[in-house]
Every structure is written in structure tokens, then in C-alpha cells.
C-alpha positions in Angstrom: -16.6 -19.9 -68.7 -15.0 -17.5 -66.2 -15.6 -13.9 -65.6 -14.2 -11.7 -68.2 -14.0 -14.6 -70.7 -17.6 -14.4 -71.8 -18.4 -12.9 -75.2 -19.2 -9.2 -74.8 -22.6 -8.2 -76.2 -22.3 -6.3 -79.4 -22.5 -2.5 -78.8 -22.0 -2.9 -75.0 -19.1 -0.4 -74.8 -21.0 2.3 -76.7 -24.1 1.7 -74.5 -22.0 2.1 -71.4 -20.5 5.3 -72.8 -24.0 6.7 -73.3 -25.0 5.6 -69.8 -22.2 7.8 -68.4 -23.2 10.7 -70.7 -26.9 10.6 -69.8 -26.3 10.2 -66.0 -24.1 13.3 -65.9 -26.1 15.3 -68.5 -28.2 17.3 -66.0 -25.1 18.6 -64.3 -23.4 19.6 -67.6 -26.7 21.3 -68.6 -26.3 23.5 -65.6 -23.0 24.8 -66.9 -24.0 25.0 -70.6 -27.4 26.6 -69.9 -26.0 28.8 -67.1 -26.6 32.1 -68.8 -30.3 31.2 -69.5 -30.8 29.8 -65.9 -29.2 32.9 -64.3 -31.5 35.2 -66.2 -34.8 33.3 -65.8 -34.4 32.4 -62.1 -32.3 35.5 -61.1 -29.5 33.4 -59.7 -26.2 34.4 -58.2 -23.0 32.5 -58.9 -23.1 30.7 -55.4 -26.8 29.6 -56.0 -25.8 28.2 -59.4 -22.9 26.3 -57.7 -25.3 25.1 -55.0 -27.2 23.1 -57.7 -24.0 21.3 -58.5 -23.4 20.6 -54.8 -26.8 19.1 -54.4 -26.2 16.7 -57.3 -22.7 15.6 -56.6 -23.0 15.8 -52.8 -26.0 13.5 -52.9 -24.1 11.2 -55.3 -21.1 11.0 -53.0 -23.3 9.8 -50.1 -25.4 7.5 -52.2 -22.3 5.9 -53.8 -21.2 4.6 -50.4 -24.7 3.4 -49.6 -26.0 1.8 -52.8 -23.0 1.7 -55.1 -22.4 -2.0 -54.4 -25.9 -2.7 -55.6 -24.5 -2.9 -59.1 -23.2 -6.4 -58.1 -25.7 -7.5 -55.5 -28.8 -6.6 -57.5 -27.2 -7.1 -60.9 -25.4 -4.5 -63.1 -27.9 -5.0 -66.0 -30.9 -3.8 -63.9 -28.8 -1.0 -62.4 -27.9 0.1 -65.9 -31.5 0.3 -67.0 -32.3 2.2 -63.8 -29.6 4.8 -64.7 -31.5 5.6 -67.9 -34.9 5.5 -66.1 -33.8 7.9 -63.4 -32.4 10.3 -66.1 -35.8 10.4 -67.8 -37.4 11.5 -64.5 -34.6 14.0 -63.8 -34.7 15.7 -67.2 -38.5 15.8 -67.2 -38.4 17.6 -63.8 -35.6 19.9 -65.1 -37.5 20.9 -68.2 -40.7 21.7 -66.3 -39.1 23.5 -63.4 -41.0 26.6 -62.5 -38.8 27.8 -59.7 -35.3 27.4 -58.3 -36.7 24.9 -55.8 -37.8 22.6 -58.6 -34.4 22.8 -60.2 -32.9 21.7 -56.8 -35.4 18.8 -56.7 -34.5 17.6 -60.2 -30.8 17.7 -59.5 -31.2 16.0 -56.2 -32.9 13.0 -57.9 -30.0 12.9 -60.4 -27.7 11.9 -57.6 -29.3 8.4 -57.6 -28.4 7.8 -61.2 -24.9 9.2 -60.8 -24.2 6.9 -57.9 -25.2 3.8 -59.9 -23.6 4.7 -63.2 -19.9 3.9 -62.4 -20.4 0.8 -60.3 -22.9 -0.7 -62.8 -20.8 0.0 -65.9 -17.5 -1.1 -64.3 -19.1 -4.3 -63.1 -20.5 -5.0 -66.6 -17.0 -4.5 -68.0 -15.5 -6.9 -65.4 -18.2 -9.4 -66.2 -18.4 -9.4 -70.0 -15.2 -7.8 -71.5 -12.1 -9.9 -71.9 -9.1 -8.9 -69.8 -7.0 -7.6 -72.7 -9.8 -5.3 -73.8 -10.9 -3.9 -70.4 -8.7 -0.8 -70.4 -9.9 0.3 -73.8 -13.5 -0.4 -72.9 -13.1 1.6 -69.7 -11.6 4.5 -71.5 -14.4 4.5 -74.0 -17.0 4.2 -71.2 -15.5 7.0 -69.2 -15.3 9.3 -72.2 -19.1 9.2 -72.1 -19.0 11.6 -69.1 -17.4 14.2 -71.3 -19.6 13.2 -74.2 -22.4 14.5 -72.0 -20.6 17.8 -71.9 -20.4 17.8 -75.7 -24.1 17.0 -76.0 -25.0 19.8 -73.5 -22.7 22.4 -75.0 -23.3 21.9 -78.7 -26.6 20.3 -80.0 -28.7 21.0 -76.9 -27.2 24.5 -76.5 -28.2 25.1 -80.2 -31.7 23.9 -79.5 -31.8 26.2 -76.5 -30.8 29.2 -78.6 -33.5 28.4 -81.2 -36.4 26.9 -79.2 -35.7 27.6 -75.6 -33.7 25.9 -72.8 -36.7 23.8 -71.7 -37.1 22.2 -75.1 -33.4 21.4 -75.1 -33.6 19.6 -71.7 -36.7 17.7 -73.0 -34.7 16.5 -76.0 -32.2 15.1 -73.5 -35.0 13.2 -71.8 -36.1 11.7 -75.0 -32.6 10.4 -75.6 -32.5 8.8 -72.2 -35.8 7.0 -73.0 -34.4 5.6 -76.2 -31.3 4.3 -74.5 -33.3 2.6 -71.7 -35.1 0.5 -74.3 -31.8 -0.2 -76.0 -30.3 -1.4 -72.8 -33.1 -3.9 -72.2 -32.5 -5.3 -75.7 -28.7 -5.4 -75.8 -27.5 -6.4 -72.3 -28.1 -10.0 -71.4 -29.2 -11.2 -68.0 -26.5 -11.1 -65.3 -24.6 -14.4 -64.7 -25.6 -15.9 -61.3 -22.0 -16.0 -60.2 -21.7 -12.2 -60.4 -24.5 -11.6 -58.0 -23.6 -14.3 -55.6 -19.9 -13.4 -55.1 -20.8 -9.7 -54.8 -22.4 -10.3 -51.5 -19.1 -11.4 -50.1 -17.3 -8.2 -51.3 -15.1 -6.9 -48.4 -14.4 -3.4 -47.4 -12.7 -1.0 -49.8 -9.1 -1.7 -50.7 -6.3 0.6 -49.8 -5.8 1.5 -53.4 -9.5 2.5 -53.6 -9.1 4.8 -50.6 -6.0 6.5 -52.2 -7.8 6.9 -55.5 -10.8 8.4 -53.7 -8.6 11.0 -52.1 -7.0 11.8 -55.4 -10.4 12.1 -57.0 -11.6 14.6 -54.5 -9.1 17.2 -55.7 -9.5 16.4 -59.4 -13.3 16.4 -59.1 -13.3 19.8 -57.4 -11.2 21.4 -60.1 -13.1 19.9 -63.0 -16.5 20.8 -61.6 -15.5 24.4 -61.0 -14.4 24.7 -64.6 -17.4 23.0 -66.2 -19.8 25.0 -64.0 -18.4 28.5 -64.4 -16.3 28.7 -67.6 -19.4 29.7 -69.7 -20.3 32.4 -67.2 -16.7 33.6 -67.0 -16.6 33.8 -70.8 -19.9 35.6 -71.2 -19.7 38.1 -68.3 -15.9 38.8 -68.0 -14.6 38.2 -71.5 -17.8 39.4 -73.3 -18.2 36.4 -75.5 -21.7 35.6 -76.8 -23.9 33.1 -75.0 -23.6 30.5 -77.8 -19.8 30.8 -77.9 -19.6 30.7 -74.1 -21.7 27.5 -74.0 -19.5 25.9 -76.7 -16.6 26.0 -74.2 -18.4 23.3 -72.2 -18.6 21.3 -75.4 -14.9 21.9 -76.0 -14.2 20.7 -72.4 -16.2 17.6 -73.2 -14.6 16.9 -76.6 -11.1 17.3 -75.1 -12.2 15.0 -72.3 -13.4 12.3 -74.7 -10.2 12.5 -76.7 -8.1 12.5 -73.6 -9.8 9.6 -72.0 -9.6 7.5 -75.1 -6.0 8.4 -75.7 -4.7 8.0 -72.2 -6.7 4.7 -71.8 -4.7 3.4 -74.7 -1.4 4.4 -73.0 -2.6 2.9 -69.7 -3.4 -0.4 -71.3 0.3 -0.7 -72.3 1.6 0.0 -68.8 2.1 -2.5 -66.0 0.8 0.2 -63.6 -1.8 2.5 -65.1 -1.8 4.6 -62.0 1.7 5.9 -62.9 0.0 8.3 -65.3 -2.1 10.1 -62.6 0.6 12.4 -61.2 1.8 13.7 -64.6 -1.8 14.3 -65.8 -2.6 16.2 -62.6 0.6 18.2 -62.9 -0.1 19.3 -66.5 -3.7 20.3 -65.4 -2.1 22.8 -63.0 -0.6 24.6 -66.0 -4.0 24.5 -67.8 -5.8 26.1 -64.9 -3.1 28.8 -64.9 -3.8 29.5 -68.5 -7.5 29.9 -67.7 -6.6 32.6 -65.2 -4.2 34.2 -67.6 -6.8 34.4 -70.4 -8.3 37.5 -68.7 -5.1 39.3 -69.6 -3.8 37.4 -72.6 -7.1 37.2 -74.5 -10.1 34.9 -75.0 -8.1 32.7 -77.4 -6.1 31.4 -74.4 -9.4 30.4 -72.7 -9.8 27.6 -75.3 -6.2 26.5 -74.6 -6.9 26.2 -70.9 -10.2 24.4 -71.3 -8.7 21.9 -73.7 -5.8 21.3 -71.3 -8.2 20.6 -68.4 -10.3 18.3 -70.5 -7.4 16.4 -72.0 -5.5 15.9 -68.7 -7.6 16.4 -65.6 -10.8 14.9 -67.1 -8.7 12.0 -68.5 -7.2 11.3 -65.1 -10.6 10.0 -63.9 -10.7 7.4 -66.6 -7.2 6.2 -65.6 -8.5 6.0 -62.0 -11.3 3.7 -63.1 -8.9 1.6 -65.2 -6.8 1.2 -62.1 -9.8 0.1 -60.0 -10.8 -2.6 -62.5 -7.2 -3.8 -62.8 -6.3 -3.9 -59.0 -9.6 -4.9 -57.4 -10.8 -8.4 -56.9 -13.5 -9.3 -59.4 -16.3 -9.5 -56.8 -15.2 -6.1 -55.3 -15.1 -4.0 -58.5 -18.5 -2.5 -57.9 -17.8 -1.7 -54.3 -14.3 -0.2 -54.9 -15.7 1.8 -57.8 -18.3 3.2 -55.5 -15.7 4.4 -53.0 -13.6 6.1 -55.7 -16.8 7.6 -57.2 -17.7 9.0 -53.8 -14.4 10.8 -53.6 -14.9 12.2 -57.1 -18.4 13.3 -56.4 -17.4 14.9 -53.1 -14.9 17.1 -55.0 -17.6 18.0 -57.5 -19.9 19.0 -54.6 -17.3 21.2 -52.9 -15.6 22.9 -55.9 -18.4 24.9 -57.6 -19.9 26.6 -54.5 -16.4 27.5 -53.2 -15.3 29.0 -56.5 -18.7 30.7 -56.9 -18.4 32.3 -53.5 -14.9 33.4 -54.3 -15.9 34.9 -57.6 -18.8 36.7 -55.9 -16.4 38.1 -53.3 -13.7 39.1 -55.7 -16.0 40.3 -58.5 -14.0 38.2 -61.0 -13.1 34.6 -61.7 -9.3 34.6 -61.8 -8.7 33.9 -58.1 -11.0 30.9 -58.5 -8.9 29.5 -61.4 -5.8 29.7 -59.2 -7.6 27.7 -56.5 -8.5 25.1 -59.2 -4.7 25.0 -60.0 -4.1 24.4 -56.4 -6.6 21.5 -56.3 -4.8 19.8 -59.3 -1.4 20.3 -57.6 -2.7 18.5 -54.4 -3.9 15.7 -56.6 -0.5 15.4 -58.3 1.3 15.2 -54.9 -1.1 12.6 -53.6 -0.7 10.4 -56.7 3.1 10.8 -56.5 3.3 9.6 -52.9 0.9 6.8 -53.4 3.0 5.4 -56.3 6.2 5.7 -54.2 4.9 4.7 -50.8 
């Protein structure tokens, strides 16, 4: 039986979705719990953004170094490792007594992030039939934004009633339950997957183009997810709970967008043809975020949903493209390269926007920079498709 023709384990797609959610949960918690963290640790906007830089910057570097381990070691073991690392990270986060401990916790999270995409993509390429891969990838990638929903709604509610440390601890308990589930659900890796992976060549040209596209998309998304709650609470005078729910709205729109656009991508001969239009609409959404300062808080929700439904969805389409265009033995490696680009954008965006907000005393200039990032992504995608 060849790769992709094996019977997919029951519940595999849902488990992969949760792997993406838990791997990125610490970073979403920074945005959702930002008002609490700023008060407790007396943080400025740039220091809050630096936390995100540590997490995603480390993930960008580690993706290039260990991302291909998803094939060489075996994606099953890497998947279990993602959950195990998340347990450690969320435990450190919940017990942090100073800003330095927060930095340490987020630094460790980079290891799980760097493994998450290569491991989950390789599992899809190994176990999911060809005709179902786009849908499985869209569902899996929606897990990233599900992490935003978890952070911005149930865990934010726990933080409001019992404290932010308890909320983070609940996230750690979820990771522990999922680690046990992964060991039970995912079968051992076929020997052919691990043997061919050692012959994976350097990244394809498509992966390099997608990595460049992902830098700009990642920078814009990260800035929105990190600062939208602070923007809403400090500049638009929304309550902490309502401000945190904006992160959940971003996540919910991302889940819907990734699932919806994955379905569209599965019916196209070239899924990548969706990337330029999605980035172009994201430019408008970022402009609405900026305009909400004058038009009213209701428009803030419109902008957030637009970024979630289009910019966030573009990352899922990128991953569908990687799986579709890479050689089976190179899926993990090419995924690692694209992930490195995305994480690099996440590392650069928040501190840059935070510094700009600190300098300007308001967030509108930062939202215009976010629009510029999405515009650059649209141009890159357009020229790649027509080169």
C-alpha cells in the first residue's frame, strides 16, 4: 500500500487540529491575557511584543534546524513531543514570577511550534488519501486559530473569575490529555516514511516563494493578535473581557476561513492562485482596523473578522500548496522552510508595531503598517503565480 493510500486513523484530523491549537496557545494567551500581564509585570507595549518575538523568532530558527525531524525521527513521536513541550511551557507560564520567567516559557514554546507543522503535514501525507488532503490540511490549520478561540473565550473567562494563572494551568491540563490521546490514536510510522525522509533534498523553489509570502502575512497577523486587545481596552475604552474576546473573534474567523478556503482550494488545479486575492482583501481589513478609531468600535470587529477570514486563511492555503507540490519525502522539510518564513514574520511584526505605537501614542499607524505587509504579500503571490 503506497503513501497516502493507507487508512487514516479515526480522529486523526481532529487530533492534528488540536496539536496546532496547543502548540500556538502560549502565544495567543499573550494577546488574550495582555491586560493582566501588563498590569502584573508593569510591561510596556514593546516588552509585550518582545515576548512574541522570542517565541516566533526561536521557532523560525528551529524550523530550519529540526523541522525535517518530523520525517527522519517519525511524525508520530514528534506529534507526541509537541503536546509534551506544551505541558512544560504552560506550566512555566502559569508559575512565572517575573518577566524573565515569561520569556523563558515562551522560548521553550519555540520547540513545539517548530515541530507542529512539519509533523502534522507529514502525517497527512502519510495517512490521508490524496483526495482528502486539502480538507484535512484546512481542518488542521484551523487549529491554530482554534487556539485563539480557546485563549480568548473559555480561558479568558477563567482568568476573569479565577485569575490568569489558573487559566494558563487549564491549558496545560488540556495538553496533557491530548498527549495521551495521541499515543493511543496515532499508529507507528511506516518504515518507508522514515527511510525516504533522509534523502529529502533542499527546499523547492515553491517553498522559498511561499516562505517569503509567509513573512509578510505572519508579521501582519501577529501584530493584530498581539495588540488588538490592548488597542480595544486602552484606546477604545472597551472592557478587558470584551477586548480579550476580540482575540477569540480573530480565531473563530480564522477557523471558518481556513475551512472554507481549504474547500475552495481543493477544487482548484492550483491552490496558490488564492493567495494574492486573500492578501489583497486583508489590506482592506487592516484599513478598517485603523478606521475604527474614528468610525467606532463596531468596525473593529469587522476588521478583525476580515483579517481572520482572509490573512489567517492564507496560511492554510500555503500549507495545502506545500503538500500538493512537494515530493512525498520532502513534505516535512519544505513545510519547515515555509513555517520558518511565517514564524519570522511573527517575530518581527509585534515588536515593530509595539515600538511604533509607543512612539505615536496610538495604534492607528501600526494598523497601516499591517496593511502594507499584506500588500507586499499580495504582490509577491501575484508575481510568483505569473513568473
